[in-house]
Each structure stands twice: as C-alpha cells, then as structure tokens.
C-alpha positions in Angstrom: 18.8 -17.4 -12.6 22.4 -18.4 -11.7 23.3 -20.7 -8.8 23.7 -17.9 -6.3 20.3 -16.4 -7.1 18.7 -19.8 -7.1 20.1 -20.5 -3.6 19.1 -17.1 -2.2 15.7 -17.3 -3.8 14.9 -20.7 -2.3 16.3 -19.5 1.1 13.9 -16.5 1.0 10.9 -18.5 -0.3 11.2 -21.2 2.3 12.0 -19.1 5.3 9.2 -19.0 7.9 8.2 -15.5 9.0 8.8 -15.0 12.7 8.3 -12.3 15.3 11.5 -10.9 16.7 11.0 -9.0 20.0 14.5 -7.6 19.9 13.4 -4.1 18.8 10.6 -3.9 21.3 12.9 -4.9 24.2 15.5 -2.4 23.2 12.9 0.4 22.8 11.2 -0.4 26.1 14.5 -0.3 27.9 15.5 2.9 26.2 12.2 4.7 26.9 12.3 3.6 30.6 15.7 5.2 31.0 15.3 8.3 28.7 11.7 9.4 28.3 11.5 13.0 29.5 15.2 13.7 29.1 15.0 14.9 25.5 12.5 16.5 23.2 10.4 13.8 21.4 12.2 14.2 18.0 15.6 13.8 19.7 14.3 10.9 21.8 13.1 9.1 18.7 16.4 9.8 16.9 18.5 8.6 19.9 16.4 5.4 20.1 17.0 4.8 16.4 20.7 5.3 16.9 20.7 2.9 19.8 18.9 0.4 17.7 21.5 0.7 14.9 24.3 0.3 17.5 22.9 -2.8 19.1 20.6 -4.7 16.9 21.7 -8.2 15.7 23.4 -8.1 12.3 23.1 -10.7 9.6 25.1 -11.4 6.4 24.0 -14.6 4.8 26.0 -17.0 2.7 26.3 -15.9 -1.0 24.7 -12.5 -0.3 25.9 -9.4 -2.3 23.4 -6.9 -0.9 23.3 -7.0 2.9 21.2 -5.9 5.8 18.1 -7.2 7.6 15.5 -5.4 9.7 15.6 -8.3 12.2 18.2 -10.9 13.2 17.6 -12.9 10.0 15.5 -13.3 6.8 11.7 -13.0 7.4 12.3 -11.7 11.0 9.6 -9.2 11.8 9.9 -6.7 14.6 7.1 -5.2 16.6 6.4 -1.5 17.1 4.9 -1.1 20.6 5.0 2.7 20.4 2.4 2.4 17.6 0.3 -0.6 18.6 1.3 -2.9 21.4 0.5 -6.6 20.7 -1.2 -8.4 23.6 0.0 -11.9 24.5 -3.4 -13.0 23.0 -2.4 -11.3 19.8 0.9 -13.1 19.7 -0.8 -16.4 20.3 -3.3 -15.6 17.5 -0.4 -14.9 15.1 1.3 -18.1 16.1 -1.8 -20.3 15.6 -4.0 -18.7 12.9 -4.5 -21.0 9.9 -3.2 -18.6 7.2 -0.1 -16.4 7.1 0.9 -17.4 10.6 4.1 -16.1 12.2 6.5 -18.2 14.3 6.5 -16.9 17.8 8.7 -18.3 20.5 6.5 -19.0 23.6 9.3 -17.7 25.8 9.2 -14.4 23.9 5.4 -14.2 24.5 6.1 -14.5 28.2 8.9 -11.9 28.1 6.7 -9.5 26.1 3.9 -9.8 28.7 6.3 -9.1 31.5 8.6 -6.4 30.0 7.0 -4.7 27.0 3.2 -4.6 27.5 3.2 -3.1 31.1 5.3 -0.1 29.9 3.4 0.7 26.7 -0.2 0.2 28.1 -1.8 3.6 27.6 1.3 5.0 25.9 1.0 3.5 22.4 -0.6 5.6 19.6 -3.4 3.1 19.4 -4.2 3.4 23.1 -4.1 7.2 22.9 -6.6 7.0 20.0 -9.2 4.7 21.5 -9.0 6.4 24.9 -10.0 9.7 23.4 -12.2 9.3 20.3 -16.0 9.9 20.6 -18.5 7.1 21.0 -20.3 7.8 17.7 -17.0 7.3 15.9 -16.5 4.0 17.7 -20.0 2.9 16.8 -19.5 3.7 13.1 -16.0 2.1 13.2 -17.3 -1.1 14.8 -20.2 -1.3 12.3 -17.7 -1.3 9.4 -18.6 2.1 7.9 -14.9 2.8 7.7 -11.5 1.7 8.8 -8.6 3.7 10.3 -5.2 2.9 9.0 -3.3 4.9 11.6 -4.7 3.0 14.6 -2.6 0.1 13.6 0.4 1.4 11.6 2.5 4.4 10.8 0.9 6.7 8.2 2.1 7.1 4.7 2.8 5.2 1.5 6.3 6.7 0.9 8.4 6.5 -2.2 11.8 8.2 -2.9 13.1 10.2 -5.7 16.7 10.2 -7.0 18.4 12.4 -4.4 20.0 9.5 -2.5 22.0 8.6 -5.6 23.6 12.0 -5.7 23.9 12.8 -2.0 25.2 10.8 1.0 24.2 11.2 4.6 27.3 13.4 5.1 25.9 15.7 2.5 22.5 15.7 4.1 24.1 16.5 7.5 25.8 19.5 5.9 22.4 20.7 4.6 20.9 20.2 8.1 23.7 22.3 9.7 23.1 25.1 7.2 19.5 25.3 8.3 20.5 25.2 11.9 22.9 28.1 11.3 20.1 30.3 9.9 17.4 29.7 12.5 15.9 33.0 13.6 15.3 32.9 17.3 14.2 36.5 17.4 11.4 36.5 14.8 10.5 32.8 14.5 8.7 31.4 17.6 9.1 27.9 16.1 12.9 28.2 15.9 13.5 26.1 19.1 11.2 23.4 17.8 12.9 23.5 14.4 16.3 23.1 16.1 15.1 19.9 17.9 13.7 18.5 14.7 16.9 19.3 12.7 19.2 18.0 15.5 17.1 14.7 15.5 17.7 14.4 11.7 21.5 14.8 12.3 21.4 12.0 14.8 19.4 9.8 12.4 22.1 10.4 9.7 24.8 9.3 12.1 22.7 6.2 13.0 22.4 4.8 9.5 26.0 5.5 8.8 27.0 3.6 11.9 24.6 0.8 10.8 26.4 0.4 7.5 29.9 0.6 9.1 28.9 -2.3 11.4 28.1 -4.3 8.4 31.4 -3.3 6.8 33.2 -4.5 10.0 31.3 -7.8 10.0 31.9 -8.5 6.3 35.7 -7.9 6.9 35.7 -10.3 9.8 33.9 -12.9 7.8 36.4 -12.4 4.9 39.3 -13.0 7.3 37.7 -16.4 8.2 36.6 -17.4 4.7 38.4 -20.3 3.2 36.8 -19.8 -0.3 38.9 -17.3 -2.2 36.0 -16.0 -4.3 33.7 -15.5 -1.3 36.6 -13.7 0.6 36.8 -11.2 -2.3 33.1 -10.8 -2.3 33.0 -10.1 1.4 35.9 -7.6 1.1 33.9 -5.8 -1.7 30.8 -5.8 0.5 32.9 -4.2 3.3 34.2 -1.5 0.9 30.7 -0.7 -0.3 29.3 -0.5 3.2 32.1 1.9 4.2 31.1 4.2 1.3 27.3 4.1 1.4 25.2 5.6 2.7 27.7 8.1 4.2 28.6 9.2 0.7 26.8 9.2 -2.6 27.2 5.9 -4.6 29.5 5.7 -7.6 28.8 2.2 -8.9 25.7 0.1 -9.7 26.4 -2.1 -6.7 26.8 0.9 -4.4 23.6 2.5 -5.7 21.6 -0.6 -4.9 23.2 -1.0 -1.4 22.6 2.7 -0.8 18.9 2.3 -1.4 18.7 -0.8 0.7 20.3 0.8 3.7 17.9 3.7 3.4 14.9 1.4 3.0 15.9 -0.7 6.0 16.5 2.5 8.1 13.0 3.9 7.4 11.1 0.6 8.0 13.1 0.0 11.2 12.8 3.5 12.5 9.0 3.6 12.4 7.0 1.2 10.2 4.0 -0.7 11.0 3.3 -1.6 7.3 4.2 1.6 5.6 4.8 0.6 1.9 8.3 2.0 1.5 9.3 2.1 -2.2 12.2 3.2 -4.3 10.1 5.0 -6.9 11.5 4.9 -10.4 14.3 2.5 -9.6 15.1 1.9 -13.3 15.6 5.6 -13.8 17.8 5.9 -10.7 20.0 3.0 -11.6 20.3 3.5 -15.4 23.1 6.1 -15.3 25.3 3.8 -13.1 24.6 0.8 -15.4 25.2 2.7 -18.6 28.5 4.2 -17.3 29.9 1.0 -16.1 28.7 -0.9 -19.1 30.6 1.5 -21.3 33.8 1.3 -19.3 33.6 -2.5 -19.0 33.4 -2.6 -15.2 30.0 -4.4 -15.3 28.0 -6.5 -17.8 24.3 -7.2 -18.1 24.4 -10.5 -16.2 26.2 -9.0 -13.2 23.8 -6.1 -13.1 20.9 -8.6 -13.2 22.4 -10.6 -10.4 22.8 -7.5 -8.2 19.2 -6.5 -8.9 18.0 -10.0 -8.1 19.8 -9.8 -4.8 17.8 -6.6 -4.0 14.6 -8.3 -5.0 15.3 -11.1 -2.6 16.2 -8.7 0.2 12.9 -7.0 -0.2 11.1 -10.4 -0.2 12.8 -11.2 3.1 10.9 -8.4 4.8 7.4 -9.4 5.6 4.7 -7.1 6.8 4.5 -6.4 10.6 1.3 -8.1 11.8 -1.8 -6.4 13.1 -3.5 -6.7 16.5 -7.0 -7.5 17.8 -9.7 -8.5 15.3 -7.5 -7.4 12.4 -4.8 -9.9 13.5 -7.5 -12.6 13.1 -9.0 -11.5 9.9 -6.4 -9.6 7.9 -3.3 -11.5 6.8 -0.6 -11.0 4.2 3.2 -11.2 4.3 3.3 -8.5 1.6 4.9 -5.2 2.8 3.8 -3.4 -0.4 7.1 -2.3 -2.0 6.1 -1.3 -5.5 8.8 -0.6 -8.1 7.9 1.8 -10.9 9.3 1.0 -14.3 9.1 3.2 -17.4 7.1 6.4 -17.1 8.7 9.8 -17.9 11.7 11.6 -16.7 11.3 15.0 -15.1 12.2 16.6 -18.5 9.3 14.8 -20.1 11.3 12.2 -22.1 10.8 8.5 -22.0 12.0 7.0 -18.7 12.5 3.4 -19.8 15.9 1.9 -20.3 17.7 -1.4 -20.4 17.4 -1.5 -16.6 13.6 -1.6 -17.0 13.8 -4.8 -19.1 16.3 -6.3 -16.7 13.9 -5.6 -13.8 11.0 -7.3 -15.6 13.3 -10.3 -16.3 14.2 -10.5 -12.6 10.6 -10.3 -11.5 9.6 -13.0 -14.0 12.4 -15.5 -13.1 12.2 -15.0 -9.4 8.3 -15.0 -9.2 8.4 -13.9 -5.6 5.8 -12.3 -3.4 7.6 -9.0 -3.5 8.7 -6.4 -4.6 5.9 -6.0 -7.1 6.8 -4.1 -10.3 4.4 -1.8 -12.0 4.9 -0.6 -15.6 4.1 3.0 -16.3 2.9 3.7 -19.9 2.9 7.1 -21.5 2.1 7.9 -25.1 5.9 8.3 -25.3 6.6 4.8 -24.0 7.9 2.5 -26.7 5.7 -0.5 -27.4 8.5 -2.9 -26.6 8.2 -2.1 -22.9 4.5 -2.8 -22.9 5.1 -5.9 -24.9 7.7 -7.1 -22.4 5.2 -6.4 -19.6 2.4 -8.4 -21.2 4.7 -11.4 -21.6 5.2 -11.4 -17.8 1.5 -10.7 -17.1 0.7 -13.8 -19.2 2.6 -16.0 -16.7 -0.2 -15.4 -14.2 1.7 -13.8 -11.3 -0.7 -10.9 -11.2 2.1 -8.5 -11.9 3.3 -6.1 -13.3 0.3 -3.9 -12.8 0.0 -1.2 -15.5 -0.4 2.5 -14.9 -1.2 5.4 -17.2 1.7 7.8 -16.8 -0.1 10.7 -18.5 -3.2 10.4 -16.2 -1.0 10.0 -13.1 0.8 13.3 -14.0 -2.4 15.1 -14.7 -3.8 14.0 -11.3 -0.8 15.5 -9.6 -0.7 18.7 -11.5 -4.4 19.1 -10.7 -3.5 18.9 -7.0 -1.1 21.8 -7.4 2.3 20.1 -8.1 4.8 21.3 -10.6 4.9 19.4 -13.9 8.5 18.3 -13.2 7.6 17.0 -9.7 4.5 15.2 -11.2 6.6 13.5 -13.8 9.1 12.4 -11.2 6.2 11.0 -9.1 4.2 8.0 -9.7 2.4 5.3 -7.6 3.2 3.3 -4.5 1.5 0.8 -2.3 -1.3 -0.3 -4.4 -2.3 2.5 -6.8 -1.7 5.7 -4.7 -0.4 8.7 -6.5 2.3 10.9 -5.1 5.3 13.2 -5.8 8.2 10.9 -5.1 10.7 12.2 -2.6 8.7 15.3 -2.0 5.4 14.3 -0.5 3.8 12.7 2.5 0.7 11.1 1.0 -1.1 9.6 3.9 -3.7 6.8 3.5 -6.2 7.3 6.3 -8.4 4.2 5.8 -11.2 2.8 3.8 -14.8 4.1 3.4 -17.6 1.6 3.1 -19.8 3.4 0.6 -22.4 0.5 0.2 -22.8 0.4 4.0 -23.6 4.1 3.9 -26.5 3.3 1.5 -27.5 0.4 3.8 -27.9 2.7 6.8 -29.7 5.3 4.6 -32.3 2.6 3.8 -32.6 2.0 7.5 -32.8 5.7 8.6 -29.3 5.7 10.2 -29.7 2.3 11.9 -27.3 -0.6 11.2 -29.7 -3.5 10.4 -27.1 -6.1 11.5 -26.9 -4.8 15.1 -29.9 -2.6 15.5 -27.7 0.3 16.7 -28.0 3.9 15.5 -24.7 4.6 13.7 -25.8 7.3 11.3 -28.2 10.2 11.4 -32.0 10.4 10.9 -32.6 11.0 7.2 -36.2 9.8 7.0 -38.1 6.6 6.5 -37.3 5.4 3.0 -40.8 4.0 2.7 -42.0 7.6 2.5 -39.6 8.7 -0.2 -41.5 9.7 -3.4 -38.6 9.7 -5.8 -35.1 8.5 -6.5 -33.8 12.0 -6.0 -35.3 12.1 -2.5 -33.5 8.8 -1.6 -30.3 10.0 -3.1 -30.4 13.2 -1.1 -30.7 11.1 2.1 -27.7 9.0 1.0 -25.7 12.2 0.5 -26.6 13.4 4.0 -25.5 10.1 5.5 -22.3 10.2 3.5 -21.5 13.7 4.7 -22.0 12.7 8.3 -19.8 9.6 8.1 -17.0 11.4 6.3 -17.2 14.2 9.0 -16.8 11.6 11.7 -13.8 10.0 9.9 -12.0 13.2 9.1 -12.4 14.6 12.7 -10.7 11.6 14.2 -8.1 11.4 11.3 -7.1 14.9 12.2 -6.7 14.0 15.9 -4.6 11.0 15.0 -2.5 13.0 12.6 -1.5 15.3 15.5 -0.8 12.3 17.7 1.8 11.1 15.2 3.3 14.5 14.7 3.7 14.9 18.5 4.6 11.4 19.7 6.1 9.6 16.7 8.3 11.8 14.6 10.4 10.1 11.9 13.8 11.8 11.7 15.4 9.6 9.1 12.4 9.6 6.8 12.4 13.4 7.2 16.0 13.6 6.0 15.0 11.9 2.7 11.9 13.9 1.8 12.4 17.3 0.2 11.0 20.2 2.3 11.6 18.7 5.8 15.2 19.9 6.2 14.3 23.3 4.5 11.4 23.9 6.9 12.9 22.3 10.0 9.7 20.2 10.2 9.1 16.5 10.6 7.6 14.3 7.8 4.5 13.8 9.9 4.2 17.5 10.8 3.9 19.1 7.4 7.6 19.0 6.6 7.4 17.7 3.0 7.0 20.0 0.0 3.5 18.4 -0.5 1.2 16.9 2.0 -2.0 15.0 1.1 -4.4 12.8 3.0 -6.4 10.1 1.1 -9.6 8.4 2.0 -10.0 5.2 0.1 -13.6 4.7 -1.2 -14.8 1.2 -1.6 -17.6 -0.6 -3.4 -18.6 1.8 -6.1 -19.8 -1.1 -8.3 -22.0 -2.5 -5.5 -23.5 0.9 -4.5 -24.0 1.9 -8.2 -25.8 -1.3 -9.0 -27.9 -1.1 -5.8 -29.0 2.4 -6.5 -29.7 1.4 -10.1 -31.9 -1.5 -8.9 -33.9 0.8 -6.6 -34.3 3.5 -9.3 -35.3 1.0 -11.9 -37.7 -1.3 -10.0 -39.0 0.9 -7.2 -39.3 4.4 -8.7 -39.1 4.1 -12.6 -41.2 0.9 -13.1 -43.0 0.7 -9.8 -42.8 -3.1 -10.0 -41.3 -3.5 -6.5 -42.4 -1.6 -3.4 -39.8 -0.1 -1.1 -41.2 -2.0 1.9 -41.0 -5.4 0.0 -37.5 -4.7 -1.0 -36.4 -3.7 2.5 -38.1 -6.8 4.0 -36.3 -9.0 1.5 -32.9 -7.4 2.3 -33.4 -7.8 6.0 -34.2 -11.5 5.5 -31.3 -12.0 3.1 -33.8 -12.8 0.3 -35.1 -15.8 2.2 -38.4 -16.6 0.6 -37.8 -13.9 -2.0 -35.5 -15.6 -4.5 -37.7 -14.6 -7.5 -37.2 -11.0 -6.4 -33.5 -11.4 -6.0 -33.2 -12.9 -9.5 -35.3 -10.1 -10.9 -32.9 -7.5 -9.3 -29.9 -9.4 -10.5 -31.0 -10.1 -14.1 -33.1 -7.1 -15.0 -31.2 -4.2 -13.6 -28.7 -2.0 -15.6 -25.4 -2.7 -14.0 -22.1 -0.8 -14.0 -19.4 -2.2 -16.2 -21.5 -2.9 -19.3 -21.2 0.5 -21.1 -24.8 1.1 -20.2 -25.4 4.8 -19.5 -28.4 4.0 -17.2 -26.0 2.5 -14.7 -22.9 4.5 -15.6 -24.7 7.8 -15.0 -25.4 6.7 -11.4 -21.8 5.7 -11.0 -20.9 9.3 -12.0 -23.4 10.7 -9.6 -21.9 8.6 -6.7 -18.4 9.5 -7.7 -19.1 13.2 -7.8 -20.8 13.0 -4.4 -17.6 11.4 -3.0 -15.5 14.2 -4.6 -17.8 16.9 -3.2 -17.8 15.4 0.3 -14.0 14.6 0.5 -12.0 16.5 -2.0 -10.3 19.7 -0.6 -11.3 19.2 3.0 -8.5 20.7 5.2 -6.1 18.4 7.1 -3.9 19.6 9.9 -0.9 20.4 7.7 -2.3 23.3 5.7 -3.3 21.2 2.8 -6.2 18.8 2.2 -7.9 15.5 1.8 -8.3 13.7 -1.5 -10.0 10.5 -2.5 -8.8 7.4 -4.2 -10.7 4.4 -5.3 -9.2 1.2 -4.0 -10.1 -1.5 -1.5 -7.0 -3.7 -1.1 -8.8 -6.6 0.6 -11.2 -4.5 2.5 -14.0 -5.2 0.1 -14.1 -8.7 1.7 -14.2 -7.4 5.2 -16.7 -4.7 4.3 -18.8 -7.3 2.6 -18.9 -9.3 5.9 -20.2 -6.2 7.6 -22.9 -5.6 5.0 -26.3 -7.2 4.7 -28.0 -8.1 1.5 -28.0 -5.3 -1.1 -30.6 -4.2 -3.6 -28.5 -5.5 -6.6 -29.3 -9.1 -5.5 -26.0 -9.6 -3.6 -26.4 -11.9 -0.6 -25.5 -10.7 2.9 -21.9 -10.9 4.1 -20.4 -11.7 0.6 -17.7 -9.5 -0.9 -18.7 -6.2 -2.3 -17.1 -4.9 -5.5 -13.3 -4.2 -5.4 -11.7 -0.9 -6.3 -13.5 0.6 -9.3 -14.1 -2.9 -10.7 -17.7 -3.9 -11.6 -19.6 -6.1 -9.1 -18.7 -9.8 -9.3 -20.5 -11.3 -12.3 -22.2 -8.0 -13.3 -19.8 -7.2 -16.2 -21.5 -9.3 -18.9 -20.4 -7.5 -22.1 -16.7 -8.1 -22.1 -13.6 -6.1 -21.2 -14.1 -3.3 -23.7 -17.5 -2.5 -22.1 -15.8 -2.5 -18.7 -13.2 0.1 -19.8 -15.9 2.2 -21.6 -17.8 2.3 -18.3 -14.7 3.2 -16.3 -13.8 5.9 -18.8 -16.9 7.8 -17.7 -15.4 8.3 -14.3 -13.4 11.5 -14.1 -10.3 9.6 -12.9 -8.0 12.6 -13.2 -9.7 14.1 -10.2 -8.8 11.2 -8.0 -5.6 10.1 -6.4 -5.8 6.7 -8.1 -8.3 4.1 -9.3 -7.9 0.3 -9.3 -9.3 -1.9 -12.0 -9.1 -5.7 -11.7 -9.6 -7.9 -14.8 -9.4 -11.7 -15.0 -8.5 -13.6 -18.2 -8.4 -17.3 -18.9 -4.8 -18.4 -19.9 -6.1 -19.7 -23.2 -7.1 -16.1 -24.2 -3.4 -15.0 -24.0 -1.8 -18.1 -25.6 -0.3 -16.4 -28.6 1.8 -13.3 -29.4 -1.2 -12.0 -31.3 -3.3 -12.3 -28.2 -0.7 -10.3 -26.3 -1.0 -7.5 -28.9 -4.7 -7.5 -28.2 -4.1 -7.1 -24.5 -1.6 -4.2 -25.2 -4.2 -2.6 -27.4 -6.8 -2.9 -24.7 -4.4 -1.2 -22.2 -3.5 1.6 -24.7 -7.2 2.1 -25.5 -8.2 2.4 -21.8 -5.3 4.8 -21.1 -6.3 6.8 -24.1 -9.7 7.2 -22.4 -8.1 8.5 -19.2 -7.9 5.3 -17.2 -5.4 5.4 -14.3 -4.6 1.7 -13.8 -5.4 -1.9 -14.9 -4.2 -5.2 -13.7 -4.8 -8.8 -14.6 -5.3 -12.3 -13.1 -4.5 -14.8 -15.8 -5.8 -18.0 -14.2 -8.5 -20.6 -14.9 -11.0 -21.8 -12.2 -9.9 -25.4 -12.5 -6.3 -24.5 -11.3 -7.7 -22.4 -8.5 -10.0 -25.2 -7.3 -7.1 -27.7 -7.5 -5.0 -25.3 -5.4 -7.7 -25.3 -2.7 -7.8 -29.1 -2.7 -4.0 -29.7 -2.7 -2.3 -26.5 -1.5 1.1 -28.0 -1.0 1.3 -28.7 -4.8 0.5 -25.0 -5.5 2.8 -23.3 -3.0 4.2 -21.0 -5.8 0.8 -19.9 -7.2 0.6 -16.1 -7.2 -2.7 -14.3 -7.9 -3.6 -10.7 -8.0 -5.7 -10.0 -4.9 -6.1 -6.2 -5.0 -3.3 -3.7 -5.6 -0.9 -6.5 -4.9 -0.3 -10.2 -5.6 -0.3 -12.9 -3.0 0.2 -16.7 -2.8 -3.3 -18.2 -3.4 -2.8 -20.9 -0.8 -2.0 -18.2 1.8 -5.4 -16.6 1.4 -8.3 -17.5 3.5 -11.3 -19.2 1.9 -13.3 -15.9 1.6 -10.5 -14.2 -0.4 -9.9 -17.3 -2.5 -13.6 -17.5 -3.4 -13.7 -13.8 -4.1 -11.0 -14.2 -6.8 -12.7 -17.2 -8.3 -16.0 -15.3 -8.5 -14.5 -12.6 -10.7 -15.7 -12.6 -14.3 -13.3 -14.5 -16.6 -13.0 -12.2 -19.7 -12.1 -12.9 -23.3 -10.5 -10.6 -25.8 
C-alpha cells in the first residue's frame, strides 16, 4: 500500500456515512414540474439527466478514479420514488446504536416539508401496501416471508464485458438502429418501444454529460494546483473523463473509470440497495493490463494502485438505508458489490490471470468492507489461484468466498442458458447465479421455512400472536404418521408460496410501469434489441428467485418429530406442542433429549439428510418453474443473508430443541451446534442436496485460526474445497476467528474497529453488528481439519 492508497483508504474507512437529501429534492422538484408531460420511461430518463446535470461533484485529493453518488465519500441519497422515509425513519437512522447515519436535523425538517408530502401515496412501497390483500399482510407481519421490492429496486445485477468494447456513443447508434426499424403497422407495441428506446438515448447522454462535468472540474483543479505531479494527474483524469464512457476505453485506467461511471450511473438512477457488480472484473481488465505491460506504458504497481483506487471508491458507497421496522432492525453499510475472480472464459478456458492475483492482493492489503471478492474455481483453475485465496481467507476477513464454477455453469444451463452465456455468468450479491450482462435475476425476498412448519403444527395459526395466518391442515395431535404430518406441511408451504408469488407478480408490474431503468437497460443485452426495459422483460434472460431459509432448522425439527413421536413413540405430539408453546419451561429434560438424541443434518447421517432432501424437493416442486410476469419463471436459491436472525425472532421454540426467538440455521448450513462430526461430514451432507437445480446455495464454516497456521493446513483447506466442489457444492465461505477475540471485541469495540467477520453472503465489521448477530456468529461450530 503506497502513501496515496494509504491516505485514500484511511479517508474512506474513517468517513461517517451520512444521508444526502440532494437527490430527493431534485427529484421531487422535477416530478412536480414534469409528471404527466412525458411517458414514464422518458420522464425517468429526463430526471436522470437532470440529476447528472445538477448534482454536486466531488474529486478528492490524491484520487485517480473519480465520481461519487452523493456530494462526498459515504454520502447516501434517498429514493423516495421507491420508499419514502418518514421523519421518524430519519431520526431512527440518526440515533440507532449500530450502523447509524449522520442526518442533519435541518434536512429532516426540509424532507418533511418538501419531499414527504409529494411522495405520499406515490412511492412504490405505498402502492404495494395500499393494494395487497389482508392475508398477505398477515403472513408478512408474522414473518413467514419478506418482500425485497417493498423497500428497494429489484435485481442483483452484474455486467459482462460489453462496456469495455463499446462506449455510450456506440450504444446510442444501436438504439437508433432499433428505432429506425420499428414496425408501427404490425407491432402494436411499437409506440411503447419507441418511448423506451428514446429514454435509453437520453440516459446515454446523461452519463456522458456526467463524465464531461468531471473532466471540466478536473481541468479547473489542475489550473489551480501548485503541485506539478498533482496537476499532471488531474489533467490525465480530465482526459480520461472526456473519453469514457462516451467511447470505449483503450487503457487500463480508462477501463476502470469506464466501469466506475457506469456503476455510479446505475446506482444513482434507481438503486435502493441493488448489489451492482462488475462481474468478472479480472477477465475484463486483463487484456488492457497485458497490452500495456507489453508496451511499457504500465507496470504491475501502477495497475495495482489504480485497482486499489476502484476498491476504495466502491467502499465509499454505503447501502441506502431502509424504512420502518427494517430501519430499526436491519443494518449494514455493505452495498453488496461482489467481484468474481477466476472462473472460465466464454470459450471454456481458464479465466484467471495476473489481474486475479493483483485483485486478491488489493483486497488483502486494504481489508475494507467492500467490494468483496469471490474466487471461482473450476477443474481447470490452477491450484495457485486457490492457494492465493486460502492465504487471504486465513487472515480472517471472511473473504474471498469460494464458488464452484462448474456447478454455477450447470445451474445456468439447466435454466435454459447457452453454455457460453453460462460461462460468462457467475454470482453476485451473496451467492445468486446469473448470466452477466444478459439477465435480470430478481431476488423477491426470503421464505421462512421453519415458520411454515410451526404454523402446520398449529393448524395454520401463528402461536406467537394467535392469528390465523395459514390454512386449516388438521390438528397435528390426530396425525397417525410422519407422512400425514409432512403432507400437511406441504399444503401450508404451497399456500404461503402462492401468497408470496401473487404479490410478487403485482409488485413486478408496478416497477415495470412506474420505475423503468433506462441506463441499466442500455447495459443489459436484449433490452435495446427488444425495445423493452430491464424491469419489463427486456433482458435476454429473466429469472425471479425466492430465497429459502432455515433448511437445517426445519430438517432437524422434522427429524425430531419423526424419531421421537412417530418412530419411537417416546414423546406424544401433545406433550411436544405444549413444551414448544411454553419455550420448554419445565421441560428441559425433553429439550435435551430432542437436542442430543435426534439425527441432525450436517453429520453425514442419512436419517437426517434424507429429510433434508425431502424438504428441498418440496421447495423445488412448489417454487421452481412457476411463471412470472415476463414470460419466464421463478427459481429458488438457498440463502438467508441475515434474515435467519430476524426469522428466528419471529419463530417460537422448535422441535429440535432450539429455544424461541433465537436464530435459525443460515443458508444451507447446519443448525448452530448440530454439526458434530467435523467439516467433511458437513460437506457430505450438503452433497446430498441436488444443488445444480438451485440458483445458489450458501455454506458457512467457522475455523479456529490455529487450525490454519501453516501452509500444510492451507493445503488441507484447499483440498476440502476441491472435494466439496467435486461433490457438486455451489459455494463455501469461512470465518477464521476464535471466540476469545470476538468476546474481547464485544467488550472493547474501539480496539477492534477493523475486525471483519463473515456474516452471511458478505463480510461486515463485527463491532457494527448488533448483539443478536454477534452472538449468532459466536455460536457457529468451530471446526478443525
């Protein structure tokens, strides 16, 4: 880390996230003056252009890559068209104990007077909650599922390599070609396509203008600079910003700045926490690096410096905060930019390069919250890349996460994508699979599978509130067999999924109609060709995901019922239900029996793993292939992010001996403390899940630092990863941290400000987590190799 990067890193690390209301004020003023004058796509594009014309610019001292979403580092805009924060929300964000945002009290007053009155009833969130049925609201409030799109823009989007070969001027030419061939005689959608394409043109002009404003600012700063070196740097920044994104980049520096302007444009246009990612950044940058390295115009250290500047820029962009209850209970600054390293090229050859190793070095040396690298390992990937990744993993940052390229490709081919598109795809957000630059893969929210079992055991009633939130599937005390119980669970599952999908489809149309994304549509293949927006089926591929949570908890709970109630007859259903309702008060002996004498998932025990397979196939049957509104379908993936903590709070005691309101299992990981036979048993259990049929699975593992102290230990870790991937595993990630360190961080958080841990599909600063999330990480089984 040279002095420039050290300075920029510390500036980014120490900056306090703050809410900027500039975007909201500009948008509200623009809508008041222009709503109804234009079609909605053109209205959205014109607002984006207005924003690019008027928003405050920032070029910081020593920066080489320039551009901020707000007026400075860590500035976070709001998106009132999606979800309009109340003044109480803004006060909550300012005062909450963890991951708070600095909010100017005068801005809260202005927001209440100028922004909220206009957007009341007009935001997407208001449209949703004013129109959804009461049974959906009841299930939602009971914690049976969450809905992503009531708080933020849909999609976990990643780009392919097109922006490195085409500039916005080239995209405009392609748009004009499509406008010229619109068939107003035979195509009744031709006028709509024209409006959408025209909006894309405006968006291209907007981002070009945004870059030119930076070029002008850099030139002005150069004219005033007294330091000769900085003057030259600013002049070079001005040159780069005049070229990209209007034209395709020609140098390594231009390629990075090109991506950054595109990234900024998409998260400024419409992003309420959308996980925008560059995809296979190492593959995109390698040709520029190799060409310039050969002609002597760049060396490895300069390339590393430029890449570090991009890393810091991404870290400057914290997640837009939530509203309502979620603003109080869900907090992270992470905006989920995942950078894929390695993998395969579209022609099937190894995708790793020297840029892959430089990126790992940058991530290691900066040890920032984001971006978070993932390493993609194929049978063709050289061991040296996996070895380099394990050396970073050992440091305890929780990244890079590791993905099985070959499984990710098979998942996509199984969904109907071409092999070339599948290879060019990968993962974004946490673990979600998609065809980069060609797909809208929309995460719709989480499904609380253990909660569905809980209401099954209470004949559709939520025992925590006494309200009917499911359907009548019979008194479980009358069930004569495990199969009868499981049949009731399947009926409840189908009902809850139907509720969720029906409202998802409604919300999907709300976004297609009211919040098109013209710039994002330019960047994703298919949208220009079809003349359709990203949110309206424009991309080449369109997938909706439902994220299924708690398979460890529900498997172990079903295993406990099957074992003790039906197989052995040692516990009556009535006694079990009474103990659950009372959170095992006065029934500790029963709780310990359930906890210690039940076959649990994660131990390579077929008695439990067969039940896991049964639940997984029920989820597939209920979700996979269900139609969405864009002519394609829903899929499932198996991740929880931090929702397993929230879902646990909404869940009473469960039959596996888990106490009420404690976290349920995360992702596809075993229940906390249930995996008692070591990491190889865990991966053998997970290998029995047909992961290729999913859109991604998440496996957390925790190791003590002493277990990975030598290079021989790292070879064992690499062997574990290769073995799991050989068995068809999608993903694995590691926390390398001892309990003593985590407890010390709880006691003296200021001394552990840099301590990163793997929370879910992302890492976060341990001291920024609330007590519940801290305890959940500590409670994970510490494995040995």
